[in-house]
N, C-alpha and C positions, 0 to 999 in steps of 0.2 A: 489742920487749918485750910480751907479752901483757897487755892491761888486766886490772886486778884484777877488775872485774865480770864480764869474759869468763871467767876462771878459777873464780869461784864459781859463776857459772851452770852451767858445765860440771859442777863438782862436785856441785850441786844435782840436775842431770840423772842423773849417774852414780849418786848414793843412791838417786833415786826408782825408777832401773832395778834396782838391786839389791835394794830393798824389794819389787818386783813379783816378782822371781824367787824370793825367801824366800817370798812369800805363796802364790805358784803351786806351789811343791814341798810346801807345806804344807797344801793345800787339800784338806778332807775333808767329805763330805757326811753322814756318820754321826756324827762326834765332832768338829765344829770348834773350834779352839783360839782363844785370847783374840784373837789378832791378825786372824783370820779373823772373828771374831764383830764386831769394830770395823769392819773394813771392810764387813761384811754391813750394819750399822746406816748406814755413811755411804752405800752404795749405796742403801738402802731411802729415804734422806730426799733425796737427789740425783733417784732416780727419781720420788719423789712431787712434787719441785721442778718438773720438767721436765713431768710431766703436768699440773701446775697452770698453768704459764706457756705452754708450747708447745702443750698439749691434744692430743699426738699420742703414739703409743707411743714411750717414751723411749730405746730400744735404739739407734738411730742417732745420739744426742745424746749418750750417756754418754761415749764415748771422748774427745770434745773437752771436754765440761764438767769431767769428773773430772779430767782432765790438766790443764786451766787452774787448777781451785781448787788442786789438790795442789801444782803448781808454784808458784803466787803464794804460797800459804800457807807451804811449806818456805822459798822464797826470803826471804819477811818473817822467818822465825826465825832466818835466819843472822845478821842484824844484831844478835842477843842474844850471839852469840859474841864474846869479847874477840879485838881484832885484825881482825876481818871485818867487812865492810858488805854489806847486802842488795843483792843484784843489781837488786832493783826498787827501789832508790834511784838506779838509773842511767837516765836518760831513754830511752838507746837499747834497754835491754832492755824498758822498758815499751812503748816504740814498737814493738818486734817483737811484742808479744803482742797489741797492738792490731790490727797488720796481719794476724795471723792470724784475729782475729774479723772483720775487714774482710773476708777472703777467705771465710771461712765463711759469711757471711751469703747472698750470691748463690748459694754451691754448695748450700746447704740449700734456698734457695728455688727454684732451677732445678730441682733434684731433686724437689721436691715438686709444683710447678706447670707445670714446663716453661718452656724459655727464652723463648718468645714472650710468655707471660702475666706471667713475671716481669718482663721489661723493659718492659712496657707499663706497669707501676707509676710507672716515671720520667715518664710523659708523664700522670700524673694530677694534678690533674683536667683539664688541658690541657697542650698542648705546650709552653707557654711556661713552665710549672713544671721543665722539664727541668734546666737549669743549677742552680735551687734545691734540688731533690731530690738531685741529685748533690753538691751542696755540704754538703747535710745529712749525707749518708753520710761525707763526709771529715771533716767538724767534730765529728762524734760519735766517729769514731775517735780524735782528737785529743785528744778530753776523757778517753777511756779512758785513753790513757797518761798524760797529765799529772796527772790525778786521783791514779791509783795512785803515779806518781813523787812528787808533791808531798806527799801523806799519809805515806809511808814515810820520805821524806829528812827533812821536818820533825820526825818522831818521833825518829828516830836523832839529829838534831842537837840536839834539846831534852834528850835522855837524856845526850849528851856535855857539854853544857853543864851539866847540873846535876852530874853527876858530878865535873866539873872544878872547880865552885864549892864543892862539899862538902869535896873533896880539899884545897882552898886555905884555906879558912875554919877547917877542923878540923886544919889541921896544927901539930902540937905539943899537941892536945888530944883525940888518938885515944882515950885509955883514957875520958875523961870522956863523948864524945860518939859512941862507936863504936856502942852499941845503935841510936842514933837514925840514923846514917850507913847501919847495916845494915838496917833498917827501911825506909828512904826507898828504898835500892838495890832492895829485894825489891819495893816497890811499883811502881816504874818497871819492873822486869822483868815483873811480872803485867800491867801497862798495855800493854807491849810485846806480850806474848802475845794479849790481847784485840784490840789493833789489828791484829795480823797475821791473826786469824781474820776480823774485821769486812771488812778490805779485800779478802781473798781472796773473801769471800762475795758482797760489792757487785761485784767484777768478774764474777764467774761470773753473777749475777743480771740484770746489765746485758747481757752477752752472750747470756743466753737470752731476754731481751725483744727484743732486734734480731734473733735468729734466728726467735723465734716471730712477730715483725711479718711478716717476710719469707714464712713459710711460711702464715700464715693469711689474709693480704691476697689474696683470690682471688675470682673468680666462682664462686658456689655453685650447683650445678646443681640445676634444679627437681626437686622430689620427683615422683615418678610412681607410681600405684597405692598411694598410702600408705606408701611405703617409709620405714622409720624412719631418723632423723639419725643414729643410732648407726653405722650402716653406713659412714658417710664417715668415721670416726674412726680406722679401722684396726684391727688385732688388739688385743683386750682382755686384758691381762696381769693385771687385779686378779681373774681368776676362781679363781685358785690362791693366795691370800695367804699360805699356809703353805710354799710351795715354796721361798722364798728368792731374792733378786734375782738370783744369777748362775744360776739354772736359768730364772728367767724370762726374762733377757735371751738365753739359748740358745734358748729356745722362739720367741722374738720373731725372732730371726736365722733359725731353720729356717723359720718361716713366711712370712717375707720371700723367703726363697731359692726356696720353693715358688709363690710368687706371681710372681718374676723368670722362673721356669721355664715 
């Protein structure tokens, strides 16, 4: 029998893929629609957040962080549907998300600094710190999983308890207390929506912090002949602010391809 959390997880992924296909078919540069404008705004905020935390060109980090945020946010919203529970209220799902972040940190760190320089950070400040540094990587991964799981599960449990109490107490007095019960249910629904956004935001922020620490902890080369520090920061995508994030990401990918060539 397929676990309920697995079924809802695959349902969320299918819905996100369908949304991406719809957005791709409706993508216009001259006359963008409301859906495109919404995602353009989301992308602008996400790119700005990546620049602030990672301090690099956001293009390589957008696919991971955008996927994490959208999946966690959509999964949190599933719990508001009667008869369904959020996939993120299952510790197995949140642990899988944390493992993705755990594997992404060394991937981006090695990509930015090289394997030797990145692995050397586990020996800082001396070789005796190796087991503690490794343990720190593992424990923060566990904290990502447990934090998201605990917050979502407790929120859903509280919502079910309140609804059960309201239904029991108001049984037989529905006509008198129906407006109050409706207002309470509406308030809890809005609270669940806010919680879904906040938890997705926190998970994404922490992932970016871990990735940014892996990318930025490096031996900075000495400047020669007065070379400006901006040359180390990669391609600057802020020089064309009106181009839109989709075209900026395309330009960044083209620049990265030319550098690799």
